[in-house]
N, C-alpha and C positions, 0 to 999 in steps of 0.2 A: 217492285213491277214483273210480271209475268213474263216468263222463260218462256223462249218459241224453241229453244234449243233442240237440233236434230244432230249435235254432235256430244253422243252420251258421256264422252272424256272431260269437259268440260261444264262446269256447275253454273247454276243459274248466276251465284253470288259473282262468279267470274264476270259473266258478262253483263252485271250491273256494277262491277267496277271500271271495265272498258267502257259502257257509256257513259259515266262517271267522268274517268280522265277526260276523255273526249269533250266535253260540258266545260270542265275546269279549263283545256287548252283554248278552248272559243272563248270564251269569257278573259284571257288571259292575251289574247291576240285581239279583242275585243269584235269579235267575228259574232253575228246576232243569229246568223244558220249555215249549215251543210247540207248539201245534196250528195249521198253515196248509194252509186246503184252498181247493180251487177247486171252482166251480158249476159249470164247463161252459163251454167259449168260445160264441162268440156274437157280435152285435152290441152285447153290454151287456158289459163286459170285466168278467169274474167269474173269468179265470183265472190274472192277472198275479201275484198272489203266489206260487204256484206253481212257475209258466213261470219269475220271476228268478231263484229258488231253485235250480232242477236242471233247468229247461228242457224238461219235460213239458209239454205241451199238450193239455190235456180236451177233445178235439173234440165232445163228447157230453155235453150237460148232464144231470146224471145226480139232481140233487137239484132240484127242484122250491122256487120262491118262494112260498112258502101263505103268506097272510096271518095274521100271529100268531104263526106257525112260525122261518120266516126273513127274512122282511122286518123 
């Protein structure tokens, strides 16, 4: 698996381990798929799930937090 890590302190092997752990947990829970998204970086941590799994940091908030829709 090719790493797209943007965090230099975390190795591609670590990202691969994280993905493998997620797949193991999904299989144990009999879950076929998972959706993990980021709502953009900023002062409020809304990117951590994606960054943890693949190292991507979405620097531009692309999904607005609209009451009733996302909040």
